[in-house]
C-alpha positions as CSV (number, residue, x, y, z in Angstrom):
1,M,-6.7,-10.2,-2.1
2,F,-3.1,-9.5,-2.9
3,I,-2.1,-7.6,-6.0
4,H,1.5,-7.5,-7.1
5,V,2.5,-4.5,-9.2
6,N,4.0,-6.9,-11.8
7,D,0.5,-8.2,-12.5
8,L,-0.8,-4.8,-13.5
9,E,-1.4,-4.7,-17.3
10,F,-1.6,-0.9,-17.3
11,D,0.5,2.0,-16.1
12,K,0.8,1.6,-12.3
13,R,0.5,5.4,-11.9
14,N,-3.2,4.9,-12.9
15,L,-3.9,2.7,-9.9
16,A,-5.5,4.8,-7.1
17,V,-8.2,4.5,-4.5
18,G,-11.5,4.4,-6.4
19,A,-10.1,2.9,-9.6
20,V,-12.1,-0.1,-10.9
21,V,-10.1,-3.1,-12.0
22,D,-10.8,-6.5,-13.4
23,F,-8.6,-9.5,-12.6
24,A,-8.2,-13.3,-12.5
25,V,-7.8,-15.0,-9.2
26,E,-4.9,-17.4,-8.6
27,D,-3.6,-19.4,-5.6
28,G,-0.4,-17.8,-4.4
29,D,2.2,-18.9,-1.9
30,R,0.3,-16.9,0.8
31,G,-3.3,-17.3,-0.3
32,L,-5.3,-15.9,-3.1
33,K,-3.8,-13.3,-5.4
34,A,-5.0,-11.2,-8.3
35,S,-3.3,-11.7,-11.7
36,T,-3.8,-10.2,-15.2
37,V,-5.1,-7.0,-13.6
38,T,-6.7,-4.6,-16.1
39,L,-8.1,-1.1,-15.6
40,V,-11.8,-0.8,-16.2
41,A,-12.3,2.7,-15.0
42,P,-9.8,5.2,-13.5
43,A,-10.2,6.7,-10.1
44,P,-12.3,9.8,-10.0
45,A,-10.4,13.0,-10.1
46,L,-10.2,14.9,-6.8
47,T,-11.8,18.3,-6.8
48,P,-10.0,21.1,-4.8
49,A,-12.8,20.8,-2.2
50,M,-12.3,17.0,-1.9
51,A,-8.5,17.4,-1.7
52,S,-8.7,19.9,1.2
53,A,-11.4,17.7,2.9
54,A,-9.0,14.7,2.7
55,V,-6.2,16.7,4.2
56,G,-8.4,17.9,7.1
57,A,-9.8,14.4,7.6
58,G,-6.4,12.9,8.3
59,A,-7.0,12.8,12.0
60,T,-10.5,11.3,11.9
61,T,-11.3,7.7,11.9
62,T,-13.1,5.8,9.1
63,P,-16.4,4.4,10.2
64,V,-17.0,0.7,9.6
65,P,-19.4,0.2,6.8
66,A,-22.8,-1.1,7.8
67,F,-22.5,-3.8,5.1
68,L,-19.6,-6.3,5.1
69,P,-19.4,-8.8,2.2
70,P,-20.8,-12.2,3.1
71,L,-18.3,-15.0,3.7
72,P,-18.8,-18.6,2.5
73,D,-20.8,-20.7,4.9
74,P,-18.3,-23.4,6.2
75,G,-21.3,-25.7,6.9
76,P,-22.5,-27.2,10.2
77,R,-19.9,-27.7,13.0
78,P,-20.1,-29.9,16.0
79,D,-21.2,-28.0,19.1
80,G,-18.4,-26.0,20.6
81,E,-16.1,-26.3,17.5
82,G,-14.9,-23.0,16.3
83,P,-13.4,-22.1,12.9
84,S,-10.0,-23.5,11.8
85,E,-7.0,-21.2,12.0
86,R,-7.2,-20.7,8.2
87,E,-10.9,-19.9,8.3
88,L,-10.4,-17.3,11.0
89,A,-7.5,-15.7,9.1
90,V,-9.6,-15.4,6.0
91,E,-12.5,-13.9,7.9
92,V,-10.3,-11.5,9.8
93,T,-8.7,-10.4,6.5
94,E,-12.0,-9.8,4.8
95,V,-13.3,-7.8,7.8
96,L,-10.2,-5.7,7.9
97,L,-10.2,-5.0,4.2
98,A,-13.9,-4.1,4.1
99,G,-13.9,-2.2,7.4
100,V,-10.7,-0.3,7.1
101,P,-9.9,0.0,3.4
102,T,-7.0,2.4,4.0
103,L,-4.9,-0.3,5.7
104,T,-1.7,-1.4,3.9
105,A,-1.0,-5.0,3.1
106,E,1.7,-5.0,5.8
107,Q,-0.8,-3.6,8.4
108,V,-3.4,-6.2,7.4
109,L,-0.9,-9.1,7.7
110,A,0.4,-7.8,11.1
111,T,-3.1,-7.3,12.5
112,R,-4.4,-10.6,11.2
113,G,-1.3,-12.4,12.7
114,A,-1.8,-10.8,16.1
115,F,-5.5,-11.7,16.1
116,V,-4.9,-15.3,15.1
117,A,-2.1,-15.6,17.7
118,V,-4.5,-14.4,20.5
119,A,-7.2,-16.8,19.2
120,R,-4.6,-19.7,19.2
121,S,-3.5,-18.8,22.8
122,H,-7.1,-19.0,24.0
123,G,-7.6,-22.3,22.2
124,W,-10.3,-20.7,20.0
125,V,-8.7,-22.2,16.9
């Protein structure tokens, strides 16, 4: 889900990891985007212990969560038919966002593009 800073209806300095927001979903030029974004709950404040743990954790990897959000069922496919390129791009995006929430939008787009290009080169999509 893409969020543009101009769609925030609160001070952008209050947007941080852990903040809870509410938004409307719109079709954008590059897929779904959030609009009319309001702050429901601010991000929790970092305690000194949390801050030093975050600094020390910079070199570690984030584990992939055991639960990933379900994707809509595309319905039955003929034998041997894989997902469309768009379906694959959506699924890869969702897995990246859920599995590595620290990725930037630029990193998600670059990774997704590379993955879809490999799938296209193999004839998977």
